[in-house]
C-alpha positions as CSV (number, residue, x, y, z in Angstrom):
1,M,-15.5,-23.5,-7.0
2,D,-16.8,-21.4,-4.6
3,L,-14.8,-18.1,-3.2
4,S,-17.4,-15.7,-3.2
5,W,-16.8,-14.8,0.3
6,S,-13.7,-15.5,1.0
7,H,7.9,-10.3,6.4
8,H,10.6,-11.3,8.1
9,V,12.7,-8.6,7.1
10,L,15.8,-10.5,7.1
11,S,14.3,-13.4,4.7
12,R,13.0,-10.4,2.3
13,R,16.3,-8.9,2.1
14,R,18.3,-11.9,1.4
15,T,15.9,-13.1,-1.4
16,L,14.3,-9.9,-3.1
17,A,16.2,-9.4,-6.3
18,A,15.7,-7.8,-9.8
19,A,13.5,-10.6,-11.5
20,T,13.4,-11.3,-15.5
21,G,12.6,-14.6,-17.4
22,L,9.9,-17.0,-18.1
23,A,7.4,-19.1,-15.9
24,A,5.4,-22.2,-17.1
25,G,1.7,-21.3,-17.5
26,A,-1.0,-21.5,-20.1
27,L,-1.0,-18.9,-23.0
28,L,-3.5,-16.8,-24.0
29,P,-4.6,-16.5,-27.6
30,T,-2.8,-13.2,-29.2
31,G,-4.6,-13.2,-32.5
32,P,-6.9,-10.6,-33.9
33,A,-10.1,-11.7,-32.2
34,F,-8.1,-11.5,-28.8
35,A,-7.2,-8.1,-29.7
36,A,-10.4,-6.7,-30.4
37,A,-11.7,-7.7,-27.2
38,A,-12.2,-5.0,-24.5
39,Q,-9.1,-5.1,-22.3
40,Y,-7.6,-3.7,-19.2
41,T,-4.0,-2.8,-18.8
42,N,-1.6,-3.7,-16.2
43,P,-0.8,-2.6,-13.4
44,V,-4.5,-2.2,-12.9
45,I,-3.6,0.3,-10.2
46,W,-0.2,2.5,-10.5
47,Q,-0.1,3.1,-6.9
48,D,1.6,1.5,-4.0
49,F,-0.7,-1.2,-2.5
50,A,1.6,-4.1,-1.5
51,D,0.8,-7.6,-0.1
52,I,-2.8,-7.9,-1.5
53,D,-5.5,-9.7,0.1
54,V,-8.6,-9.7,-2.5
55,M,-12.0,-11.1,-1.9
56,R,-15.5,-10.9,-3.6
57,V,-18.9,-10.2,-1.3
58,G,-21.7,-10.5,-3.7
59,D,-21.1,-8.0,-6.8
60,T,-18.2,-6.2,-4.9
61,Y,-14.7,-7.0,-4.9
62,Y,-12.9,-5.8,-1.8
63,A,-8.8,-5.8,-1.4
64,S,-6.5,-4.7,1.7
65,A,-2.9,-3.8,1.5
66,S,-0.1,-3.3,3.8
67,T,1.0,0.6,5.0
68,M,4.0,0.3,7.5
69,H,4.1,3.1,9.2
70,Y,1.1,5.4,7.9
71,S,-2.0,5.9,9.7
72,P,-4.5,5.1,9.5
73,G,-3.3,1.4,8.3
74,A,-4.6,-1.6,6.2
75,P,-6.3,0.4,3.4
76,V,-9.6,-1.3,2.1
77,L,-10.1,-1.0,-1.5
78,R,-13.3,-1.2,-3.5
79,S,-14.2,-2.3,-6.9
80,Y,-17.0,-3.7,-9.1
81,D,-14.8,-4.8,-12.1
82,L,-11.3,-6.1,-10.5
83,V,-9.9,-3.3,-12.8
84,N,-11.1,0.0,-11.4
85,W,-10.4,0.7,-7.8
86,E,-11.4,3.1,-4.8
87,I,-10.3,3.6,-1.6
88,A,-13.3,2.9,0.8
89,G,-11.6,2.9,4.1
90,H,-9.1,1.8,6.3
91,A,-9.2,-1.3,8.7
92,V,-6.8,-0.1,11.5
93,P,-8.3,3.5,12.5
94,A,-4.8,4.3,14.2
95,L,-1.6,2.6,15.0
96,D,-2.2,2.7,18.8
97,F,0.7,0.0,19.2
98,G,3.0,2.1,21.2
99,A,4.3,5.2,21.7
100,K,7.1,4.8,18.5
101,Y,4.0,5.1,16.3
102,D,3.1,8.7,17.5
103,L,6.7,9.8,17.0
104,N,7.3,9.9,20.9
105,G,10.6,9.2,21.8
106,A,10.9,6.4,19.0
107,R,9.8,6.0,15.4
108,G,8.3,3.3,13.7
109,Y,9.5,3.5,10.3
110,V,9.2,0.4,8.3
111,R,7.2,-1.4,11.1
112,G,3.6,-1.4,11.7
113,I,1.1,-2.9,9.2
114,W,2.8,-5.6,7.1
115,A,1.2,-8.5,5.1
116,S,-2.7,-8.9,6.7
117,S,-5.7,-10.5,6.0
118,L,-9.4,-9.4,5.0
119,A,-12.0,-11.7,5.2
120,Y,-16.1,-11.6,5.4
121,R,-17.9,-13.9,7.7
122,P,-21.6,-14.2,5.8
123,S,-23.0,-15.6,9.2
124,N,-22.7,-12.2,11.0
125,R,-22.3,-9.9,8.0
126,T,-18.9,-9.1,9.3
127,F,-15.6,-7.8,7.7
128,Y,-12.6,-9.3,9.6
129,W,-8.6,-7.5,9.3
130,L,-6.2,-9.6,10.8
131,G,-2.5,-8.9,11.2
132,Q,0.7,-9.0,13.6
133,I,2.5,-6.0,14.7
134,D,6.1,-6.1,15.7
135,F,6.6,-9.9,15.9
136,A,4.8,-9.7,19.4
137,R,1.0,-10.1,19.0
138,T,-1.8,-10.3,16.6
139,Y,-4.7,-7.9,16.3
140,L,-8.0,-8.6,14.9
141,Y,-10.5,-5.7,13.7
142,T,-14.1,-5.9,12.6
143,A,-16.6,-3.6,10.9
144,T,-20.0,-4.2,9.2
145,A,-19.0,-2.1,6.5
146,V,-15.6,-1.5,5.0
147,E,-16.1,2.3,5.5
148,G,-16.0,1.9,8.9
149,P,-16.2,2.3,11.9
150,W,-13.4,-0.6,12.4
151,S,-13.0,-1.6,16.3
152,R,-10.7,-3.8,17.6
153,L,-12.3,-7.1,18.6
154,T,-9.0,-9.0,20.5
155,T,-5.5,-9.2,20.6
156,I,-4.0,-12.8,20.3
157,S,-0.4,-13.5,22.0
158,T,0.5,-15.7,18.9
159,P,2.3,-13.3,16.4
160,Y,0.7,-14.8,13.1
161,Y,3.2,-13.6,10.6
162,D,2.0,-12.8,7.0
163,A,-1.3,-14.4,8.1
164,G,-4.2,-15.3,5.7
165,L,-7.7,-15.6,7.2
166,L,-10.1,-18.1,6.2
167,V,-13.7,-18.2,6.9
168,D,-14.6,-22.1,6.1
169,T,-17.7,-23.0,5.3
170,D,-19.1,-24.5,8.3
171,D,-18.1,-21.1,9.7
172,T,-14.9,-21.7,11.6
173,L,-12.0,-19.3,11.4
174,Y,-8.5,-20.7,10.4
175,V,-5.1,-18.6,10.2
176,A,-2.6,-19.9,8.0
177,Y,0.8,-18.1,8.7
178,G,4.6,-18.2,9.0
179,N,7.9,-17.8,7.0
180,T,9.4,-21.1,5.6
181,T,7.7,-22.7,8.4
182,I,4.1,-22.4,7.6
183,S,1.4,-23.2,10.1
184,V,-2.3,-22.9,10.9
185,A,-4.2,-21.8,13.6
186,Q,-7.9,-22.4,14.6
187,L,-9.8,-19.6,16.3
188,S,-12.5,-19.6,18.8
189,R,-16.1,-19.1,17.6
190,D,-16.3,-15.7,18.2
191,G,-12.6,-15.2,16.6
192,R,-11.2,-13.6,20.2
193,T,-8.7,-16.6,21.3
194,Q,-6.5,-19.3,19.5
195,V,-8.0,-22.9,20.1
196,R,-5.3,-24.8,18.3
197,T,-2.0,-24.0,16.3
198,Q,0.0,-26.6,14.6
199,E,2.9,-26.6,11.7
200,V,1.5,-28.1,8.6
201,F,4.4,-27.4,6.1
202,R,8.3,-26.9,6.2
203,T,9.6,-25.3,2.8
204,P,12.2,-27.3,0.9
205,S,15.4,-25.9,1.1
206,S,15.6,-26.0,-2.9
207,V,13.0,-23.4,-2.6
208,G,14.0,-21.3,0.3
209,T,11.8,-18.9,1.7
210,L,8.2,-18.8,1.4
211,E,5.6,-16.4,3.4
212,G,2.8,-13.9,2.5
213,A,0.0,-17.0,3.3
214,R,-3.5,-16.7,1.6
215,F,-5.9,-19.2,2.8
216,Y,-8.8,-20.6,0.9
217,K,-11.2,-23.5,0.5
218,I,-12.2,-24.4,-2.9
219,N,-14.2,-27.4,-4.1
220,G,-13.6,-29.2,-0.9
221,Q,-9.8,-28.5,-0.7
222,Y,-7.6,-26.2,1.4
223,Y,-5.1,-24.3,-0.2
224,I,-2.2,-22.0,1.1
225,F,-1.2,-19.5,-1.5
226,L,2.7,-18.5,-0.6
227,T,5.1,-16.2,-2.1
228,R,8.6,-16.7,-2.6
229,P,9.9,-13.1,-2.3
230,A,10.5,-11.6,-4.7
231,N,10.6,-13.7,-7.8
232,G,8.0,-16.8,-7.2
233,Q,4.5,-18.0,-6.3
234,Y,3.9,-21.4,-4.7
235,I,0.5,-23.1,-3.7
236,L,0.0,-25.7,-0.9
237,K,-3.0,-28.3,-1.3
238,S,-4.7,-30.2,1.3
239,S,-7.4,-32.9,0.8
240,N,-7.7,-33.8,4.3
241,G,-8.6,-30.5,6.1
242,P,-7.1,-27.4,7.0
243,F,-4.0,-29.1,9.1
244,G,-2.8,-30.8,6.2
245,P,-0.9,-33.0,5.2
246,Y,-0.2,-30.5,2.4
247,T,1.5,-30.9,-1.3
248,M,3.4,-28.1,-2.9
249,R,3.4,-27.1,-6.5
250,Q,5.3,-24.1,-8.0
251,V,2.6,-21.1,-9.6
252,L,5.3,-19.2,-11.1
253,L,9.0,-18.2,-10.9
254,D,10.9,-15.2,-12.5
255,L,8.1,-14.7,-14.8
256,R,8.2,-11.5,-16.6
257,G,5.9,-8.8,-15.5
258,P,4.0,-6.2,-17.0
259,I,6.1,-3.0,-15.8
260,P,9.0,-2.1,-17.9
261,G,11.7,-2.3,-15.5
262,G,9.9,-3.8,-12.9
263,G,9.9,-7.3,-11.0
264,V,8.0,-10.1,-11.0
265,P,4.5,-10.3,-10.1
266,H,3.8,-12.2,-6.7
267,Q,2.3,-12.0,-3.1
268,G,-0.8,-11.4,-3.8
269,G,-4.5,-13.1,-3.7
270,L,-7.1,-15.2,-5.8
271,V,-10.5,-14.3,-6.3
272,R,-13.6,-15.8,-8.3
273,T,-16.0,-13.9,-10.0
274,Q,-19.9,-14.2,-10.3
275,S,-19.6,-16.1,-13.8
276,G,-16.9,-18.3,-12.1
277,A,-13.8,-16.9,-13.7
278,W,-10.8,-17.0,-11.4
279,Y,-8.2,-14.1,-11.1
280,Y,-4.7,-13.7,-9.2
281,M,-3.8,-10.1,-8.6
282,A,-0.3,-9.9,-7.3
283,F,2.0,-6.8,-7.1
284,V,5.1,-5.8,-9.1
285,D,8.2,-4.4,-7.3
286,A,8.3,-1.2,-9.4
287,Y,10.7,1.3,-7.3
288,P,10.6,4.0,-6.5
289,G,7.1,4.4,-6.8
290,G,6.4,1.2,-4.8
291,R,4.9,-1.9,-5.5
292,M,1.8,-1.6,-8.0
293,P,-1.2,-4.2,-8.2
294,A,-1.5,-6.2,-11.4
295,L,-4.5,-8.7,-12.5
296,A,-4.1,-11.8,-14.8
297,P,-6.7,-14.7,-15.0
298,V,-6.3,-18.1,-13.7
299,T,-7.5,-21.5,-14.8
300,W,-7.4,-24.7,-13.0
301,T,-6.0,-28.1,-13.7
302,A,-8.2,-31.2,-14.0
303,D,-6.3,-32.2,-10.4
304,G,-7.1,-28.9,-8.7
305,W,-4.1,-26.4,-9.4
306,P,-4.0,-23.3,-10.5
307,V,-2.2,-22.0,-13.8
308,V,-1.6,-18.2,-14.4
309,Q,-2.7,-17.2,-18.1
310,L,0.1,-16.2,-20.0
311,V,0.7,-13.6,-23.0
312,D,3.7,-14.2,-25.0
313,G,5.5,-16.1,-22.0
314,A,4.8,-13.2,-19.4
315,W,2.2,-11.9,-17.5
316,G,0.1,-9.9,-19.7
317,T,0.4,-6.3,-20.1
318,T,-3.4,-6.5,-21.2
319,Y,-5.9,-8.9,-21.0
320,P,-9.9,-9.0,-21.9
321,L,-11.6,-7.4,-19.5
322,P,-13.3,-9.4,-16.5
323,A,-17.2,-10.7,-17.6
324,V,-18.7,-9.0,-14.6
325,P,-22.5,-7.3,-14.2
326,T,-22.5,-3.5,-15.3
327,P,-21.2,-1.8,-12.2
328,P,-23.7,0.3,-10.2
329,R,-21.6,3.5,-10.4
330,Q,-18.3,4.7,-11.4
331,V,-15.6,4.2,-8.5
332,T,-14.1,7.3,-6.8
333,P,-10.8,8.3,-8.5
334,M,-7.5,7.9,-6.7
335,T,-6.3,11.4,-8.1
336,G,-7.8,14.9,-8.7
337,V,-8.7,17.8,-6.5
338,D,-9.4,17.9,-2.8
339,T,-10.2,21.1,-1.3
340,F,-10.9,19.5,2.2
341,D,-14.2,20.1,2.6
342,G,-16.4,18.2,5.1
343,T,-15.4,17.0,8.6
344,S,-13.0,14.3,7.7
345,L,-9.9,13.5,5.5
346,K,-10.9,11.5,2.5
347,P,-9.6,7.9,2.5
348,R,-6.5,8.6,0.2
349,W,-4.9,10.3,3.0
350,E,-2.4,8.7,5.6
351,W,-0.3,10.3,8.1
352,N,3.3,9.7,8.3
353,H,2.9,7.8,12.0
354,N,0.0,8.7,14.1
355,P,-1.0,12.4,14.3
356,D,-1.6,14.8,16.8
357,N,-5.2,15.3,16.1
358,T,-5.3,18.3,18.2
359,R,-3.3,20.2,15.7
360,W,-5.0,19.9,12.4
361,S,-8.8,20.2,11.1
362,V,-10.3,20.5,7.6
363,G,-13.3,22.5,6.5
364,N,-12.6,25.3,4.0
365,G,-9.3,23.5,3.6
366,L,-6.7,21.7,5.8
367,T,-5.4,23.5,8.4
368,L,-2.1,22.1,9.8
369,R,-1.0,23.8,13.1
370,T,2.6,23.1,14.1
371,A,2.8,19.7,16.1
372,T,6.5,19.5,16.7
373,V,9.8,21.6,17.1
374,T,12.6,19.9,15.4
375,H,14.9,20.4,12.5
376,D,14.4,16.6,11.3
377,L,11.2,16.2,9.0
378,Y,11.2,12.6,10.0
379,W,10.5,13.4,13.4
380,A,8.0,16.0,12.6
381,R,4.1,15.1,13.7
382,N,1.4,15.6,11.2
383,T,3.1,15.1,7.9
384,L,0.1,14.0,5.4
385,T,1.1,11.9,2.6
386,H,-0.6,10.8,-0.6
387,R,0.4,8.3,-3.1
388,I,1.8,9.1,-6.5
389,Q,0.3,8.1,-9.4
390,G,2.3,6.4,-11.8
391,P,4.1,6.5,-14.5
392,T,4.4,10.2,-13.7
393,S,2.3,12.6,-11.8
394,T,2.4,16.1,-10.6
395,A,0.8,17.3,-7.1
396,T,0.1,20.8,-6.9
397,V,-0.8,22.5,-3.3
398,Q,-2.5,26.1,-2.9
399,L,-1.0,27.0,0.8
400,D,-2.1,29.7,2.9
401,H,0.9,30.9,5.0
402,S,-0.1,34.3,6.3
403,A,-0.2,32.4,9.8
404,M,3.5,31.1,9.8
405,R,5.9,32.1,12.7
406,D,9.5,32.6,12.7
407,G,11.4,29.3,12.4
408,D,8.5,27.6,10.6
409,R,9.1,25.2,7.9
410,A,5.9,24.2,5.7
411,G,5.7,22.7,2.2
412,L,5.2,19.6,-0.2
413,A,7.6,16.8,0.0
414,L,8.7,13.9,-1.8
415,L,9.0,11.6,1.2
416,R,10.8,8.2,1.6
417,D,14.1,7.3,3.4
418,S,15.6,10.2,0.7
419,S,13.7,12.7,0.4
420,A,13.3,16.3,-0.9
421,W,10.8,19.2,-0.3
422,I,9.9,22.6,-1.7
423,G,8.1,25.2,0.7
424,L,8.3,27.9,3.0
425,K,11.1,29.1,5.4
426,R,10.0,31.8,7.8
427,D,12.6,33.5,9.6
428,G,13.3,37.0,11.1
429,G,9.9,38.1,10.0
430,A,10.7,37.4,6.3
431,T,9.3,34.4,4.3
432,R,11.3,32.6,1.5
433,V,10.5,29.9,-0.9
434,V,13.1,27.1,-0.9
435,T,14.1,23.7,-2.4
436,V,15.9,21.5,0.1
437,T,17.2,18.0,-0.8
438,G,19.4,15.5,1.5
439,L,17.1,14.5,3.9
440,T,18.3,11.0,4.5
441,M,17.9,7.8,6.3
442,D,20.1,4.7,7.1
443,G,19.4,0.9,6.9
444,N,17.9,1.3,10.6
445,W,15.9,4.2,9.5
446,N,17.8,6.6,11.6
447,T,18.1,10.1,10.2
448,T,21.5,10.8,8.5
449,G,20.7,14.1,6.8
450,T,18.3,16.6,7.9
451,G,18.3,18.6,4.4
452,T,20.3,21.3,2.6
453,E,18.8,24.2,1.0
454,V,19.6,24.1,-2.7
455,A,17.6,26.9,-4.1
456,S,15.5,30.0,-2.7
457,A,13.4,33.1,-3.6
458,P,11.9,35.5,-1.4
459,V,8.2,35.7,-1.4
460,S,5.5,38.5,-0.7
461,G,1.5,38.2,0.2
462,G,0.0,35.4,2.1
463,R,-0.6,32.8,-0.6
464,V,1.8,30.4,-2.7
465,W,1.4,27.4,-5.0
466,L,3.6,24.5,-4.8
467,R,4.5,21.8,-7.3
468,A,6.2,18.6,-7.3
469,N,6.6,16.4,-10.8
470,A,7.5,12.7,-9.7
471,D,8.7,10.2,-12.5
472,I,8.1,6.9,-10.7
473,R,8.6,4.6,-13.5
474,P,11.2,1.5,-12.4
475,G,14.4,0.3,-13.5
476,A,16.7,3.3,-12.5
477,P,16.3,6.4,-10.3
478,R,14.3,8.7,-11.6
479,P,13.8,12.7,-11.2
480,G,11.8,14.7,-9.1
481,T,11.1,18.5,-9.9
482,F,9.9,21.8,-8.0
483,S,8.3,24.6,-8.8
484,Y,6.4,27.5,-7.2
485,S,3.8,30.0,-8.5
486,T,2.5,33.4,-6.7
487,D,-0.9,33.5,-9.0
488,G,-1.2,30.0,-9.6
489,I,-0.8,30.3,-13.0
490,T,2.7,31.0,-14.1
491,F,5.4,28.4,-12.3
492,T,8.9,28.8,-12.0
493,R,11.4,26.0,-11.6
494,L,13.2,26.0,-8.1
495,G,16.5,24.0,-7.7
496,P,18.1,21.2,-9.5
497,A,16.1,17.6,-10.1
498,F,16.1,15.5,-7.2
499,S,17.1,11.8,-7.8
500,M,14.4,9.5,-6.5
501,G,16.5,6.2,-5.3
502,N,14.7,2.9,-6.5
503,D,16.1,0.9,-3.6
504,W,13.6,-1.5,-2.4
505,R,14.4,-1.7,1.4
506,F,12.3,0.9,2.8
507,F,9.5,-1.1,1.3
508,M,6.8,1.8,0.6
509,G,7.5,3.7,-2.2
510,Y,7.7,7.7,-2.4
511,R,4.8,9.6,-1.3
512,F,3.7,13.4,-1.9
513,A,3.8,14.8,1.6
514,L,2.2,17.8,3.3
515,F,4.0,19.2,6.4
516,N,4.4,22.2,8.9
517,H,6.6,22.0,11.8
518,A,8.5,24.5,14.0
519,T,12.1,25.0,14.4
520,Q,11.8,27.3,17.5
521,A,8.3,27.0,19.0
522,L,4.9,26.2,18.5
523,G,2.1,28.4,17.7
524,G,2.3,29.1,13.7
525,A,-0.1,27.4,11.1
526,V,-0.7,27.0,7.3
527,R,-3.6,26.2,5.5
528,V,-3.8,24.2,2.4
529,M,-6.6,25.4,0.3
530,R,-6.4,23.3,-2.7
531,F,-4.4,19.9,-3.5
532,E,-4.5,18.2,-6.7
533,V,-2.7,15.2,-8.3
534,S,-2.7,15.2,-12.1
535,T,-1.2,12.7,-14.3
536,S,1.5,13.6,-16.9
């Protein structure tokens, strides 16, 4: 086998449910020899990276994920062992798909980058990212290195929903896509246009919804890997070419996952190691934190169907480490300290919608100049987000607020459709540190609450430290707490715990968020001198 190179919202709402139970699959041994082997623990990434597409190029593994309304979009992760990952870059430099992604008269919450595809074409040594936006059209970006620069190659009028891109062995580009009705498209040689599209499979009513396509050619057979949201995984196989006909087999259903309180691992991709071993990287619904990648070994039946290797009837919490060459270096941690040195943001940062690039800068800290006059954080531009590390972690910010102006609001938020923050209010020439809760959206992502101040304290001088602790273990609403310091050593709790909801419908999990917006007039600024995420 060789694979070395290579939502519809309503349906998801109908079918997404808490999932427990048992799935058929081969069992891994659990004796002393197995326990003594070097192991990894799931989730392999306890941060929010959903709809994983994974591949290997030479000795390096890459994965892409959904980011909805965050910008830049479609992060590209890199690993040398399938277990330790870093964020290398983003395939979509900006969400230039309309004014709503700029928070300009409209908003793009829970739109933008949904399940998409990442592939590598060895003939021109180029990476390809493909995804549809707003059910209207498909965009294709390319780069010769995942760090970028990425540029838009083309726009295709057919919206390839939940697409999987295949670079065939003859260098032809194919796309598998669709919800329940699955189609395959062939692209032109240069990838710029659609040559042909054809329905290849219609999901039986007994199965329900299938989507999230990943497209492979393995041992001359064509496979379309599909998810049943949010509790199953199925695969289609064709021996007669990419356009089928295809037969279907269940890979897993109601399988107990590796995160206590979390859901069934599903919607991911298959990848083969250099030694020929196969793995499935899926995600686990684990709100309030989001959807966390988990990894399991895969074997194949004699007639060419994948089987997930189980431990005690479940997706294992631990497995033996993949047998891969010694990594050339350690990957860059996804947590730790950032002092915003250099000339650009590090790739672990993403803005809430596109930023106004004239009103922020890095170098000797991150300067956020007010970019929006609003009383609603959900409308404020230049809110900068960072994924929360599970199961619990703490973000600490050192903030210079000496250049704030009356009416300005700046701080550190736990950001989602129900949010809270600790930060500074500057009014009448005086500055207070406050905790605000009750920032809420409805199911259409319209603001229903702009927040209520629940605690405050006066602060003097021009510098303060803000801290947010987040518990993102799934299974129940979890607490987020806030504190502050005037010396960076002694922290004082401010306000009651904030309940971080575990509803799935916003899709993205909670994030730490840095913000600065005006309520009266533009002109103020804050400087973030240091940001640190530490596990606890």
